[in-house]
DSSP file (Angstrom, degrees, kcal/mol; ACC not computed):
  #  RESIDUE AA STRUCTURE BP1 BP2  ACC     N-H-->O    O-->H-N    N-H-->O    O-->H-N    TCO  KAPPA ALPHA  PHI   PSI    X-CA   Y-CA   Z-CA
    1    1 A M              0   0    0      0, 0.0    29,-1.5     0, 0.0     2,-0.5   0.000 360.0 360.0 360.0 133.5   36.9  -33.7  -33.0
    2    2 A Q  E     +a   30   0A   0     27,-0.2    69,-2.9    67,-0.1    70,-1.7  -0.969 360.0 175.7-115.4 127.8   33.6  -33.6  -31.2
    3    3 A A  E     -ab  31  72A   0     27,-2.6    29,-2.1    -2,-0.5     2,-0.3  -0.891  14.8-159.6-128.4 158.9   32.3  -30.1  -30.1
    4    4 A I  E     -ab  32  73A   0     68,-1.8    70,-3.0    -2,-0.3     2,-0.5  -0.999   4.7-157.0-139.6 141.7   29.2  -28.8  -28.5
    5    5 A I  E     -ab  33  74A   0     27,-2.3    29,-3.0    -2,-0.3     2,-0.5  -0.982  11.2-175.9-116.6 120.5   27.7  -25.3  -28.5
    6    6 A I  E     +ab  34  75A   0     68,-3.1    70,-2.6    -2,-0.5     2,-0.3  -0.981  21.2 153.5-116.3 122.8   25.4  -24.5  -25.5
    7    7 A Y  E     -ab  35  76A   0     27,-2.5    29,-3.5    -2,-0.5     2,-0.4  -0.943  36.9-143.8-147.4 165.6   23.8  -21.0  -25.7
    8    8 A Y        -     0   0    0     68,-1.4     2,-0.4    -2,-0.3    29,-0.1  -0.991  19.8-177.0-128.5 141.6   20.9  -18.9  -24.8
    9    9 A S        +     0   0    0     27,-0.4    -2,-0.0    -2,-0.4    68,-0.0  -0.984  17.3 171.8-142.6 129.3   19.4  -16.2  -27.1
   10   10 A Y  S    S+     0   0    0     -2,-0.4    -1,-0.1     0, 0.0     0, 0.0   0.843  89.6  22.9 -97.7 -50.6   16.6  -13.8  -26.4
   11   11 A T  S    S-     0   0    0      0, 0.0    -2,-0.0     0, 0.0     0, 0.0   0.548 111.0-103.4 -97.9  -9.1   16.8  -11.5  -29.5
   12   12 A G  S  > S+     0   0    0      4,-0.0     4,-2.1     0, 0.0     5,-0.1   0.256  93.4 107.7 107.3 -13.1   18.5  -13.9  -31.9
   13   13 A N  H  > S+     0   0    0      2,-0.2     4,-2.1     1,-0.2     5,-0.2   0.945  83.9  41.5 -64.6 -49.3   22.0  -12.3  -31.8
   14   14 A T  H  > S+     0   0    0      1,-0.2     4,-2.4     2,-0.2    -1,-0.2   0.865 113.8  54.7 -69.5 -33.8   23.6  -15.1  -29.8
   15   15 A R  H  > S+     0   0    0      2,-0.2     4,-2.3     1,-0.2    -1,-0.2   0.903 107.1  51.0 -60.3 -42.7   21.7  -17.7  -31.8
   16   16 A R  H  X S+     0   0    0     -4,-2.1     4,-2.1     2,-0.2    -2,-0.2   0.937 111.5  46.2 -62.9 -47.1   23.2  -16.2  -35.0
   17   17 A V  H  X S+     0   0    0     -4,-2.1     4,-2.7     1,-0.2    -1,-0.2   0.910 111.2  53.6 -58.8 -42.2   26.7  -16.3  -33.7
   18   18 A S  H  X S+     0   0    0     -4,-2.4     4,-2.7     1,-0.2    -2,-0.2   0.895 107.4  50.9 -59.6 -41.0   26.1  -19.9  -32.5
   19   19 A Q  H  X S+     0   0    0     -4,-2.3     4,-2.3     2,-0.2    -1,-0.2   0.900 110.9  47.5 -64.6 -41.4   25.0  -20.9  -36.0
   20   20 A F  H  X S+     0   0    0     -4,-2.1     4,-2.1     2,-0.2    -2,-0.2   0.913 113.5  48.8 -64.0 -42.8   28.2  -19.3  -37.6
   21   21 A L  H  X S+     0   0    0     -4,-2.7     4,-2.8     1,-0.2     5,-0.2   0.912 109.6  53.0 -62.0 -44.5   30.3  -21.1  -35.0
   22   22 A Y  H  X S+     0   0    0     -4,-2.7     4,-2.2     1,-0.2    -2,-0.2   0.913 108.0  50.0 -58.2 -46.4   28.4  -24.4  -35.7
   23   23 A E  H  X S+     0   0    0     -4,-2.3     4,-0.8     2,-0.2    -1,-0.2   0.912 112.3  48.1 -59.6 -43.8   29.2  -24.0  -39.5
   24   24 A Y  H >< S+     0   0    0     -4,-2.1     3,-0.9     1,-0.2     4,-0.3   0.947 114.8  43.6 -61.9 -50.8   32.8  -23.5  -38.7
   25   25 A L  H >X S+     0   0    0     -4,-2.8     3,-1.7     1,-0.2     4,-1.0   0.798 101.8  67.9 -68.7 -29.0   33.2  -26.4  -36.3
   26   26 A K  H 3< S+     0   0    0     -4,-2.2    -1,-0.2     1,-0.3     3,-0.2   0.798  93.0  60.5 -61.1 -28.6   31.2  -28.7  -38.6
   27   27 A E  T << S+     0   0    0     -3,-0.9    -1,-0.3    -4,-0.8    -2,-0.2   0.708 108.5  45.5 -67.4 -19.9   34.1  -28.5  -41.1
   28   28 A K  T <4 S-     0   0    0     -3,-1.7     2,-0.3    -4,-0.3    -2,-0.2   0.597 125.5 -68.5-100.9 -16.8   36.3  -30.0  -38.3
   29   29 A G  S  < S-     0   0    0     -4,-1.0     2,-0.3    -3,-0.2    -1,-0.2  -0.986  82.2  -9.4 161.0-153.7   34.1  -32.8  -37.0
   30   30 A E  E     -a    2   0A   0    -29,-1.5   -27,-2.6    -2,-0.3     2,-0.4  -0.572  54.9-173.1 -82.2 141.1   30.9  -33.6  -35.2
   31   31 A V  E     -a    3   0A   0     -2,-0.3     2,-0.3   -29,-0.2   -27,-0.2  -0.994  11.6-159.9-138.5 131.2   29.1  -30.7  -33.5
   32   32 A D  E     -a    4   0A   0    -29,-2.1   -27,-2.3    -2,-0.4     2,-0.4  -0.819  10.6-156.9-102.8 150.3   26.0  -30.7  -31.1
   33   33 A L  E     -a    5   0A   0     -2,-0.3     2,-0.5   -29,-0.2   -27,-0.2  -0.989  10.5-177.9-132.8 122.5   24.0  -27.5  -30.7
   34   34 A I  E     -a    6   0A   0    -29,-3.0   -27,-2.5    -2,-0.4     2,-0.6  -0.974  10.7-162.1-125.2 119.6   21.8  -26.9  -27.6
   35   35 A E  E     -a    7   0A   0     -2,-0.5     2,-0.3   -29,-0.2   -27,-0.2  -0.898  22.3-134.4 -98.5 121.9   19.7  -23.8  -27.1
   36   36 A L        -     0   0    0    -29,-3.5   -27,-0.4    -2,-0.6    51,-0.1  -0.570  21.5-174.3 -77.1 132.8   18.7  -23.3  -23.5
   37   37 A S        -     0   0    0     -2,-0.3   -29,-0.0   -29,-0.1    -2,-0.0  -0.895  17.1-144.0-130.4 100.6   15.1  -22.5  -22.9
   38   38 A P        -     0   0    0      0, 0.0     3,-0.5     0, 0.0    22,-0.2  -0.305   6.2-145.2 -65.8 148.2   14.3  -21.7  -19.2
   39   39 A L  S    S+     0   0    0     20,-3.3    21,-0.1     1,-0.2    19,-0.0   0.645  96.9  46.7 -83.7 -18.5   11.0  -22.8  -17.8
   40   40 A D  S    S+     0   0    0     19,-0.6     2,-0.3     2,-0.0    -1,-0.2  -0.119  76.7 144.0-119.2  36.8   10.7  -19.7  -15.5
   41   41 A E        -     0   0    0     -3,-0.5     2,-0.2    18,-0.1     7,-0.0  -0.582  42.6-135.0 -82.0 134.7   11.6  -16.9  -17.9
   42   42 A S        -     0   0    0     -2,-0.3     6,-0.1     2,-0.2    -1,-0.0  -0.545   7.5-137.5 -83.8 152.6    9.7  -13.6  -17.5
   43   43 A N  S    S+     0   0    0     -2,-0.2     2,-0.6     4,-0.0    -1,-0.1   0.606  84.2  89.3 -82.8  -9.9    8.4  -11.8  -20.5
   44   44 A A     >  -     0   0    0      1,-0.2     4,-1.9     2,-0.0     3,-0.2  -0.787  66.1-156.4 -90.8 116.1    9.6   -8.5  -19.0
   45   45 A F  H  > S+     0   0    0     -2,-0.6     4,-2.9     1,-0.2     5,-0.2   0.896  92.8  56.9 -59.6 -41.3   13.2   -7.7  -20.0
   46   46 A L  H  > S+     0   0    0      1,-0.2     4,-2.4     2,-0.2    -1,-0.2   0.900 106.7  49.2 -57.2 -41.7   13.8   -5.5  -17.0
   47   47 A T  H  > S+     0   0    0     -3,-0.2     4,-2.0     1,-0.2    -1,-0.2   0.895 112.1  49.2 -64.4 -39.8   12.9   -8.4  -14.7
   48   48 A Q  H  X S+     0   0    0     -4,-1.9     4,-2.3     2,-0.2    -2,-0.2   0.915 109.6  50.7 -66.2 -43.6   15.3  -10.7  -16.6
   49   49 A A  H  X S+     0   0    0     -4,-2.9     4,-2.9     1,-0.2    -2,-0.2   0.902 109.2  51.1 -63.8 -41.3   18.1   -8.2  -16.5
   50   50 A V  H  X S+     0   0    0     -4,-2.4     4,-1.8     2,-0.2    -1,-0.2   0.914 110.3  50.1 -62.3 -41.4   17.7   -7.8  -12.7
   51   51 A R  H  <>S+     0   0    0     -4,-2.0     5,-2.8     2,-0.2    -2,-0.2   0.905 111.8  48.1 -61.2 -41.6   17.8  -11.6  -12.3
   52   52 A A  H ><5S+     0   0    0     -4,-2.3     3,-2.0     1,-0.2    -2,-0.2   0.942 109.6  51.8 -64.5 -46.9   21.0  -11.7  -14.4
   53   53 A R  H 3<5S+     0   0    0     -4,-2.9    -1,-0.2     1,-0.3    -2,-0.2   0.846 109.5  50.5 -59.7 -35.1   22.6   -8.9  -12.4
   54   54 A L  T 3<5S-     0   0    0     -4,-1.8    -1,-0.3    -5,-0.2    -2,-0.2   0.380 114.4-119.8 -84.3   3.2   21.9  -10.8   -9.2
   55   55 A H  T < 5 +     0   0    0     -3,-2.0    -3,-0.2    29,-0.2    -2,-0.1   0.846  52.7 170.1  62.1  35.6   23.5  -13.9  -10.7
   56   56 A K      < -     0   0    0     -5,-2.8     2,-0.3    -6,-0.2    33,-0.2  -0.311  26.3-129.5 -73.9 162.1   20.2  -15.8  -10.3
   57   57 A Q        -     0   0    0     32,-0.1     2,-0.3    33,-0.1    30,-0.2  -0.721  14.4-137.3-108.4 162.6   19.6  -19.3  -11.9
   58   58 A A        -     0   0    0     28,-1.1     2,-0.5    -2,-0.3   -17,-0.0  -0.770  22.0-107.8-116.6 160.5   16.8  -20.5  -14.1
   59   59 A K        -     0   0    0     -2,-0.3   -20,-3.3    31,-0.0   -19,-0.6  -0.802  40.0-161.3 -87.3 126.9   14.8  -23.7  -14.1
   60   60 A L        -     0   0    0     -2,-0.5     3,-0.1   -22,-0.2   -24,-0.0  -0.841  16.3-119.8-109.9 147.3   15.9  -25.7  -17.2
   61   61 A P        -     0   0    0      0, 0.0     2,-0.1     0, 0.0    -1,-0.1  -0.169  65.6 -53.5 -67.7 176.2   14.0  -28.5  -18.9
   62   62 A S  S    S+     0   0    0      2,-0.0     2,-0.3     1,-0.0     0, 0.0  -0.358  77.7 160.7 -56.0 121.0   15.7  -31.9  -19.0
   63   63 A V        -     0   0    0     -3,-0.1     2,-0.5    -2,-0.1    -3,-0.1  -0.992  45.1-101.8-146.7 147.6   19.1  -31.2  -20.6
   64   64 A N        +     0   0    0     -2,-0.3    31,-0.0     1,-0.2    -2,-0.0  -0.596  32.6 176.2 -74.3 119.9   22.4  -33.1  -20.7
   65   65 A F        +     0   0    0     -2,-0.5    31,-2.6    29,-0.1     2,-0.8   0.504  52.8  99.0 -99.1  -6.3   24.9  -31.7  -18.3
   66   66 A D  B     +e   96   0B   0     29,-0.2     3,-0.3     1,-0.1    31,-0.2  -0.735  39.6 168.0 -86.7 111.1   27.6  -34.3  -19.0
   67   67 A L    >   +     0   0    0     29,-3.0     3,-1.6    -2,-0.8    30,-0.2   0.151  38.1 115.6-105.2  16.4   30.1  -32.9  -21.4
   68   68 A S  T 3   +     0   0    0      1,-0.3    -1,-0.2    28,-0.1    29,-0.1   0.739  69.8  57.6 -63.1 -26.3   32.7  -35.6  -21.0
   69   69 A R  T 3  S+     0   0    0     -3,-0.3     2,-0.3     2,-0.0    -1,-0.3   0.516  91.3  88.9 -84.9  -2.1   32.5  -36.9  -24.6
   70   70 A F    <   -     0   0    0     -3,-1.6   -67,-0.2    27,-0.2     3,-0.1  -0.726  55.4-163.1-100.9 144.0   33.3  -33.5  -26.2
   71   71 A D  S    S+     0   0    0    -69,-2.9    31,-1.6    -2,-0.3     2,-0.4   0.818  85.1  32.5 -85.9 -37.3   36.8  -32.1  -27.0
   72   72 A L  E     -bc   3 102A   0    -70,-1.7   -68,-1.8    29,-0.2     2,-0.5  -0.984  69.4-167.1-125.1 130.8   35.7  -28.5  -27.4
   73   73 A I  E     -bc   4 103A   0     29,-2.4    31,-2.7    -2,-0.4     2,-0.5  -0.975   4.1-166.8-123.3 127.3   32.9  -27.0  -25.4
   74   74 A C  E     -bc   5 104A   0    -70,-3.0   -68,-3.1    -2,-0.5     2,-0.4  -0.945   2.8-169.2-117.5 129.9   31.4  -23.6  -26.3
   75   75 A F  E     -bc   6 105A   0     29,-2.8    31,-2.7    -2,-0.5     2,-0.4  -0.975   7.6-171.5-118.8 129.0   29.1  -21.5  -24.1
   76   76 A G  E     +bc   7 106A   0    -70,-2.6   -68,-1.4    -2,-0.4    31,-0.2  -0.965  11.6 158.9-126.2 137.9   27.3  -18.5  -25.5
   77   77 A S  E     - c   0 107A   0     29,-2.0    31,-1.2    -2,-0.4     2,-0.1  -0.996  37.6-116.9-150.7 145.1   25.2  -15.8  -23.6
   78   78 A P  E     - c   0 108A   0      0, 0.0     2,-0.6     0, 0.0     7,-0.5  -0.476  38.5-112.6 -69.9 157.8   24.0  -12.3  -24.2
   79   79 A V        +     0   0    0     29,-2.2     2,-0.5    -2,-0.1    31,-0.3  -0.864  39.1 178.8 -94.5 121.4   25.4   -9.7  -21.7
   80   80 A W  B >   -F   83   0C   0      3,-3.1     3,-1.5    -2,-0.6    34,-0.0  -0.981  68.5 -20.9-125.4 117.0   22.5   -8.5  -19.5
   81   81 A A  T 3  S-     0   0    0     -2,-0.5    -1,-0.1     1,-0.3    33,-0.1   0.902 126.8 -51.5  52.7  47.7   23.3   -5.9  -16.7
   82   82 A F  T 3  S+     0   0    0     31,-0.4     2,-0.3     1,-0.2    -1,-0.3   0.619 124.4  83.5  72.9  12.9   27.0   -6.9  -16.7
   83   83 A A  B <  S-F   80   0C   0     -3,-1.5    -3,-3.1   -34,-0.1    -1,-0.2  -0.904  80.7 -97.3-144.9 166.2   26.2  -10.6  -16.3
   84   84 A S        -     0   0    0     -2,-0.3   -29,-0.2    34,-0.2    -5,-0.1  -0.492  55.3 -89.3 -81.9 160.0   25.3  -13.8  -18.1
   85   85 A V    >>  -     0   0    0     -7,-0.5     4,-2.2    -2,-0.2     3,-0.7  -0.303  34.0-110.8 -72.8 152.3   21.7  -14.8  -18.3
   86   86 A P  H 3> S+     0   0    0      0, 0.0     4,-2.3     0, 0.0   -28,-1.1   0.824 116.3  56.8 -50.9 -38.6   20.1  -17.0  -15.6
   87   87 A A  H 3> S+     0   0    0    -30,-0.2     4,-2.1     1,-0.2     5,-0.1   0.899 109.4  45.6 -62.5 -40.9   19.7  -20.0  -17.9
   88   88 A M  H <> S+     0   0    0     -3,-0.7     4,-3.1     2,-0.2     5,-0.3   0.901 109.0  56.0 -69.9 -39.6   23.5  -20.0  -18.6
   89   89 A N  H  X S+     0   0    0     -4,-2.2     4,-2.1   -33,-0.2    -2,-0.2   0.929 109.3  47.9 -56.7 -45.2   24.3  -19.5  -14.9
   90   90 A T  H  X S+     0   0    0     -4,-2.3     4,-2.2     1,-0.2     5,-0.2   0.956 113.4  46.0 -60.1 -51.0   22.3  -22.7  -14.2
   91   91 A Y  H  X S+     0   0    0     -4,-2.1     4,-2.1     1,-0.2    -2,-0.2   0.913 111.7  51.0 -62.9 -42.4   24.0  -24.7  -16.9
   92   92 A L  H  < S+     0   0    0     -4,-3.1    -1,-0.2     1,-0.2    -2,-0.2   0.890 111.9  48.5 -64.4 -37.0   27.5  -23.5  -16.0
   93   93 A N  H  < S+     0   0    0     -4,-2.1    -1,-0.2    -5,-0.3    -2,-0.2   0.882 119.2  37.2 -66.9 -39.5   26.9  -24.5  -12.4
   94   94 A K  H  < S+     0   0    0     -4,-2.2    -2,-0.2    -5,-0.2    -1,-0.2   0.653  89.1 105.7 -93.6 -15.9   25.6  -28.0  -13.2
   95   95 A C     <  +     0   0    0     -4,-2.1     2,-0.3    -5,-0.2   -29,-0.2  -0.284  45.5 179.1 -68.0 152.4   27.7  -29.1  -16.1
   96   96 A L  B     +e   66   0B   0    -31,-2.6   -29,-3.0     1,-0.1   -28,-0.1  -0.890  46.6  64.9-144.3 173.6   30.3  -31.7  -15.5
   97   97 A G        +     0   0    0     -2,-0.3   -27,-0.2   -31,-0.2    -1,-0.1   0.778  60.5 126.4  81.4  28.1   33.0  -33.7  -17.4
   98   98 A L    >   +     0   0    0     31,-0.2     3,-2.1    -3,-0.1    34,-0.4   0.397  26.2 133.3-100.7   3.0   35.1  -30.6  -18.3
   99   99 A E  T 3  S+     0   0    0      1,-0.3    32,-0.2    32,-0.1    31,-0.2  -0.332  83.2   0.1 -59.1 126.0   38.4  -31.9  -17.0
  100  100 A G  T 3  S+     0   0    0     30,-3.6    -1,-0.3     1,-0.2     2,-0.2   0.620 104.0 135.4  72.1  13.5   41.2  -31.3  -19.5
  101  101 A K    <   -     0   0    0     -3,-2.1    31,-2.0    29,-0.2    32,-1.3  -0.568  57.7-122.2 -95.4 157.0   38.8  -29.7  -22.0
  102  102 A D  E     -cd  72 133A   0    -31,-1.6   -29,-2.4    30,-0.2     2,-0.4  -0.834  32.1-163.6 -90.8 134.3   39.1  -26.6  -24.2
  103  103 A V  E     -cd  73 134A   0     30,-2.8    32,-2.1    -2,-0.4     2,-0.5  -0.981  12.1-161.6-129.2 129.5   36.3  -24.1  -23.5
  104  104 A L  E     -cd  74 135A   0    -31,-2.7   -29,-2.8    -2,-0.4     2,-0.5  -0.946   6.6-166.4-106.1 123.8   35.2  -21.2  -25.6
  105  105 A L  E     +cd  75 136A   0     30,-3.0    32,-2.5    -2,-0.5     2,-0.4  -0.937  14.1 176.0-105.8 128.7   33.1  -18.5  -23.8
  106  106 A F  E     -cd  76 137A   0    -31,-2.7   -29,-2.0    -2,-0.5     2,-0.3  -0.994   7.4-175.3-137.0 145.6   31.4  -16.1  -26.1
  107  107 A V  E     -cd  77 138A   0     30,-1.9    32,-2.4    -2,-0.4     2,-0.4  -0.935  15.7-145.4-133.6 156.5   28.9  -13.2  -25.5
  108  108 A T  E     +cd  78 139A   0    -31,-1.2   -29,-2.2    -2,-0.3     2,-0.3  -0.929  27.5 173.9-117.1 148.5   26.9  -10.8  -27.6
  109  109 A Y  E     - d   0 140A   0     30,-1.9    32,-3.1    -2,-0.4    33,-0.2  -0.961  32.6-147.0-152.3 162.1   26.3   -7.3  -26.4
  110  110 A G  S    S+     0   0    0     -2,-0.3    32,-0.2   -31,-0.3    -1,-0.2   0.869  95.2  13.0 -95.3 -71.8   24.8   -3.9  -27.2
  111  111 A S  S    S-     0   0    0      2,-0.2     3,-0.1    29,-0.1    29,-0.1   0.745  92.3-121.0 -85.1 -23.1   26.9   -1.1  -25.6
  112  112 A G    >   +     0   0    0      1,-0.4     3,-1.4   -33,-0.1     4,-0.3   0.184  68.8 131.7  99.5 -17.1   29.9   -3.1  -24.5
  113  113 A L  T 3  S+     0   0    0      1,-0.2    -1,-0.4     2,-0.1   -31,-0.4  -0.524  74.5  15.7 -68.6 132.3   29.5   -2.2  -20.8
  114  114 A G  T 3> S+     0   0    0     -2,-0.3     4,-2.6   -32,-0.1    -1,-0.2   0.436  84.2 121.8  89.3  -1.1   29.8   -5.3  -18.7
  115  115 A V  H <> S+     0   0    0     -3,-1.4     4,-2.6     2,-0.2     5,-0.2   0.953  80.4  42.5 -59.5 -50.5   31.4   -7.6  -21.3
  116  116 A S  H  > S+     0   0    0     -4,-0.3     4,-3.0     1,-0.2     5,-0.2   0.916 114.5  51.4 -63.0 -42.8   34.5   -8.3  -19.2
  117  117 A S  H  > S+     0   0    0      1,-0.2     4,-2.4     2,-0.2    -1,-0.2   0.913 111.2  48.2 -61.6 -41.3   32.4   -8.7  -16.0
  118  118 A C  H  X S+     0   0    0     -4,-2.6     4,-2.6     2,-0.2   -34,-0.2   0.946 114.1  44.7 -64.1 -48.2   30.1  -11.2  -17.8
  119  119 A L  H  X S+     0   0    0     -4,-2.6     4,-2.5    -5,-0.2    -2,-0.2   0.892 113.1  52.5 -65.4 -38.4   33.0  -13.3  -19.2
  120  120 A D  H  X S+     0   0    0     -4,-3.0     4,-2.4    -5,-0.2    -1,-0.2   0.921 110.6  47.2 -61.5 -43.4   34.8  -13.2  -15.8
  121  121 A Y  H  X S+     0   0    0     -4,-2.4     4,-2.1    -5,-0.2    -2,-0.2   0.956 112.4  48.9 -64.3 -50.2   31.7  -14.4  -14.1
  122  122 A M  H  X S+     0   0    0     -4,-2.6     4,-1.0     1,-0.2    -2,-0.2   0.922 113.4  47.2 -54.6 -46.0   31.1  -17.2  -16.6
  123  123 A Q  H >X S+     0   0    0     -4,-2.5     4,-1.2     1,-0.2     3,-0.6   0.894 108.4  55.5 -66.1 -38.2   34.8  -18.3  -16.3
  124  124 A S  H 3< S+     0   0    0     -4,-2.4     4,-0.3     1,-0.2     3,-0.3   0.873 102.7  56.0 -63.8 -35.5   34.6  -18.2  -12.5
  125  125 A L  H 3< S+     0   0    0     -4,-2.1    -1,-0.2     1,-0.2     3,-0.2   0.810 117.5  35.5 -63.8 -28.4   31.7  -20.6  -12.5
  126  126 A L  H X< S+     0   0    0     -4,-1.0     3,-2.2    -3,-0.6     5,-0.4   0.539  88.6 100.2 -99.6  -7.9   33.8  -23.1  -14.5
  127  127 A S  T 3< S+     0   0    0     -4,-1.2     3,-0.4    -3,-0.3    -1,-0.1   0.690  82.6  47.6 -60.5 -26.0   37.2  -22.4  -12.9
  128  128 A R  T 3  S+     0   0    0     -4,-0.3    -1,-0.3    -3,-0.2    -2,-0.1   0.192  88.5  87.7 -98.8  15.9   37.2  -25.4  -10.5
  129  129 A K  S <  S-     0   0    0     -3,-2.2   -31,-0.2   -31,-0.1    -1,-0.2   0.227 103.0-107.8-103.8  14.8   36.1  -27.9  -13.2
  130  130 A G        +     0   0    0     -3,-0.4   -30,-3.6     1,-0.2   -29,-0.2   0.769  51.2 177.7  75.5  26.2   39.7  -28.8  -14.4
  131  131 A I        -     0   0    0     -5,-0.4    -1,-0.2   -32,-0.2   -29,-0.2  -0.416  24.0-150.5 -68.4 138.0   39.5  -27.0  -17.8
  132  132 A K  S    S-     0   0    0    -31,-2.0     2,-0.3   -34,-0.4   -30,-0.2   0.935  72.8  -1.1 -71.2 -48.5   42.6  -27.1  -19.8
  133  133 A Q  E     -d  102   0A   0    -32,-1.3   -30,-2.8     2,-0.0     2,-0.4  -0.997  58.8-152.2-151.6 137.9   42.3  -23.8  -21.7
  134  134 A F  E     -d  103   0A   0     -2,-0.3     2,-0.3   -32,-0.2   -30,-0.2  -0.877   8.5-174.2-106.8 143.4   39.8  -20.9  -21.9
  135  135 A K  E     -d  104   0A   0    -32,-2.1   -30,-3.0    -2,-0.4     2,-0.4  -0.977   9.4-159.8-127.4 146.9   39.2  -18.6  -24.9
  136  136 A R  E     +d  105   0A   0     -2,-0.3     2,-0.3   -32,-0.2   -30,-0.2  -0.993  11.4 175.8-133.2 135.3   36.8  -15.7  -24.7
  137  137 A I  E     -d  106   0A   0    -32,-2.5   -30,-1.9    -2,-0.4     2,-0.4  -0.982   8.6-165.3-134.7 144.5   35.1  -13.8  -27.6
  138  138 A S  E     -d  107   0A   0     -2,-0.3     2,-0.4   -32,-0.2   -30,-0.2  -0.992   2.7-163.6-131.7 144.1   32.6  -11.0  -27.6
  139  139 A F  E     -d  108   0A   0    -32,-2.4   -30,-1.9    -2,-0.4     2,-0.2  -0.986  17.7-132.7-130.1 124.2   30.5   -9.7  -30.5
  140  140 A Q  E >>  -d  109   0A   0     -2,-0.4     3,-2.3   -32,-0.2     4,-0.6  -0.542  24.8-122.0 -73.0 140.6   28.7   -6.5  -30.7
  141  141 A E  G >4 S+     0   0    0    -32,-3.1     3,-0.7     1,-0.3     4,-0.3   0.799 109.9  63.5 -57.1 -31.1   25.1   -6.8  -31.8
  142  142 A K  G 34 S+     0   0    0    -33,-0.2    -1,-0.3     1,-0.2     3,-0.2   0.741 108.6  41.6 -62.8 -22.7   25.7   -4.5  -34.8
  143  143 A K  G X4 S+     0   0    0     -3,-2.3     3,-1.5     1,-0.1     7,-0.3   0.461  85.4  91.6-107.3  -4.5   28.2   -7.0  -36.3
  144  144 A V  T << S+     0   0    0     -3,-0.7    -1,-0.1    -4,-0.6    -2,-0.1   0.665  83.0  58.0 -71.9 -12.4   26.5  -10.3  -35.7
  145  145 A S  T 3  S+     0   0    0     -4,-0.3     2,-1.3    -3,-0.2    -1,-0.3   0.591  84.2  91.2 -86.2 -11.3   24.8  -10.2  -39.1
  146  146 A N    <>  -     0   0    0     -3,-1.5     4,-2.6     1,-0.2     5,-0.2  -0.675  55.3-176.6 -88.8  92.1   28.2  -10.0  -40.8
  147  147 A K  H  > S+     0   0    0     -2,-1.3     4,-3.0     1,-0.2     5,-0.2   0.872  80.6  53.1 -58.9 -39.7   29.1  -13.7  -41.4
  148  148 A D  H  > S+     0   0    0      2,-0.2     4,-2.4     1,-0.2    -1,-0.2   0.923 110.9  46.9 -63.1 -44.5   32.5  -12.9  -42.9
  149  149 A F  H  > S+     0   0    0      2,-0.2     4,-2.3     1,-0.2    -2,-0.2   0.939 115.8  43.9 -63.0 -47.0   33.5  -10.8  -39.9
  150  150 A I  H  X S+     0   0    0     -4,-2.6     4,-2.8    -7,-0.3     5,-0.2   0.936 114.2  51.3 -64.2 -45.0   32.2  -13.5  -37.4
  151  151 A D  H  X S+     0   0    0     -4,-3.0     4,-2.5    -5,-0.2    -2,-0.2   0.925 111.7  45.7 -58.9 -47.6   33.8  -16.3  -39.4
  152  152 A Q  H  X S+     0   0    0     -4,-2.4     4,-2.4    -5,-0.2    -1,-0.2   0.921 113.5  50.4 -61.8 -44.5   37.2  -14.5  -39.5
  153  153 A F  H  X S+     0   0    0     -4,-2.3     4,-2.4    -5,-0.2    -2,-0.2   0.923 111.2  48.0 -59.6 -46.7   37.1  -13.7  -35.8
  154  154 A I  H  X S+     0   0    0     -4,-2.8     4,-2.3     2,-0.2    -1,-0.2   0.901 110.6  51.0 -64.6 -41.5   36.2  -17.3  -34.9
  155  155 A R  H  X S+     0   0    0     -4,-2.5     4,-0.7    -5,-0.2    -2,-0.2   0.917 112.3  46.8 -62.9 -42.5   39.0  -18.7  -37.0
  156  156 A E  H >< S+     0   0    0     -4,-2.4     3,-0.6     1,-0.2     4,-0.3   0.920 115.2  45.3 -64.9 -44.0   41.6  -16.3  -35.4
  157  157 A K  H 3< S+     0   0    0     -4,-2.4     3,-0.4     1,-0.2    -2,-0.2   0.842 119.3  40.5 -72.3 -32.3   40.4  -17.0  -31.9
  158  158 A L  H >< S+     0   0    0     -4,-2.3     3,-1.6    -5,-0.2     6,-0.2   0.444  83.9 100.8 -96.3   2.5   40.2  -20.8  -32.3
  159  159 A S  T << S+     0   0    0     -4,-0.7    -1,-0.2    -3,-0.6    -2,-0.1   0.767  85.8  43.4 -62.2 -26.5   43.4  -21.3  -34.4
  160  160 A D  T 3  S+     0   0    0     -3,-0.4     2,-0.5    -4,-0.3    -1,-0.3   0.312  81.4 112.4-107.1  11.7   45.5  -22.5  -31.4
  161  161 A F    X>  -     0   0    0     -3,-1.6     3,-1.2     1,-0.1     4,-0.6  -0.743  69.1-135.4 -76.7 124.8   42.9  -24.8  -29.8
  162  162 A A  G >4 S+     0   0    0     -2,-0.5     3,-1.2     1,-0.3    -1,-0.1   0.860  96.8  53.3 -53.0 -47.2   44.4  -28.3  -30.3
  163  163 A P  G 34 S+     0   0    0      0, 0.0    -1,-0.3     0, 0.0   -91,-0.1   0.759 114.7  40.4 -65.1 -22.3   41.2  -30.0  -31.5
  164  164 A V  G <4        0   0    0     -3,-1.2    -2,-0.2    -6,-0.2    -6,-0.1   0.344 360.0 360.0-108.0   7.1   40.4  -27.6  -34.2
  165  165 A A    <<        0   0    0     -3,-1.2    -1,-0.2    -4,-0.6    -3,-0.1   0.482 360.0 360.0 -70.1 360.0   44.0  -27.1  -35.5
C-alpha cells in the first residue's frame, strides 16, 4: 500500500495529527508526507481566516499535484471560519490522479463550529475527480496531544478502507 498525507498546519495541531496518521500508515506500507507552505501567507490570523471564509486560494511553491501512484490519499486542514485554509483549497483544486482512490479528509478545530461546513467544502472540491470512497475525521485541538485517542480513532475510521485492511 502506498499512501500520502498532504496537510497544512498553522499552530501545530494538524501537523501532530498528520504525524500520528503517518506512524499508523507506515505499519501498512510506504507513506509520503507533504506539509503545504503557502508563499503568500499573511502573518495576521484574522486576514487568513477571512481568506479561508471566502474560499480563497494560496500560491504554493513547486509541489507534486499528481497523486496517481497512491492507493490512499489523506488531506488535512485546520478549520478557519467554517472553511479549509487557502493552501488546501489550492491543492484540492489542482490535484489529479484520484480516480478510483480512497480519500481521507481530516480537520482540526477549536470550538467545533464549522467542522461539517469545512469537510463538505473540501469534499465538494474533490467530488468530480472520480474518488472511490471518502472518509472524514475531525479532531478537537484539546485532544490532538493524546496519541492513544488519535490512534484508536484513526484505526476505527480506516478499518474498512481496502488498502489498509
